[in-house]
C-alpha positions, 0 to 999 in steps of 0.5 A, a space after each residue: 500500500 503506497 500511502 501507509 508506505 509514505 506514512 511509515 517513512 514520515 514516522 517520528 518517535 519519542 521512544 527509545 535510546 535516549 527517549 521516553 519510556 512509554 509506561 512513565 510518559 505523562 499527559 504533557 509529553 503526549 498532548 499537542 503543543 502549539 509548536 506542532 502546528 505544520 510540523 507534527 500532525 495532530 491527528 495521526 497517532 496510534 491508539 493505546 500505550 503509544 498514543 502521542 509518543 509515535 507521531 507522523 510529520 505534517 504534509 509539508 514539514 521536513 527535518 533539517 540537517 540538525 534534527 529539528 522540524 521545520 514548516 514552510 511559509 510564504 513571505 508577506 511584504 506589506 500586506 502582499 503574499 510573495 512566491 518566496 518559501 522559507 522553512 522555519 523551526 518553532 524557535 525561529 517562528 517566535 515573534 512573527 506574525 503568521 496568517 492562515 493559509 485560508 486567508 483571502 488574497 486577490 490575483 495579485 497576492 494582496 490580502 483582501 481583508 484589512 483585519 485577519 486572524 493571525 498566530 502570534 507566539 502561539 496566540 490567535 489574534 486579530 491584526 492589521 494585514 500590513 503587519 503579517 510576516 508570513 502566510 501557511 502555504 496550505 490550509 492542508 499543512 496542519 495534517 499529515 499525508 493520510 489525514 489530509 486525504 479524509 474528505 471534510 476532516 474539519 466537520 469529523 471528530 478527531 477520533 473518528 478521523 483515526 
């Protein structure tokens, strides 16, 4: 099965040598964290003892040469989305104003709405379009490859999606 092969190759584990022991891993380690956005899929994780300890990379994320997970974003200059794509770690994202991929833009890449919901340091706030630094490359970047194939995922319960 090609889909399960791709998913298997994009697996991440917090277990093993130098990692956690599943019997002693608490809820805070297994839970979804704001820094996972665009990097680790919040849906694709096994049930049972390994829940939250075995994860899958999000669709567009990658692991850099230092072992940090990076998410891609398009740069925004004065409210205009450019075609320049850059990858950022969670630490590099701190202090940057990031718009969602569903933000409405015109044919020239200019953000239409004067105020948009953005992410800033893990919080979602309303901000002027000219203060946006980055925009998600896709609204699908949050999910892993397999989870993004589920039709109408946003209308499903996360447990049903599994």
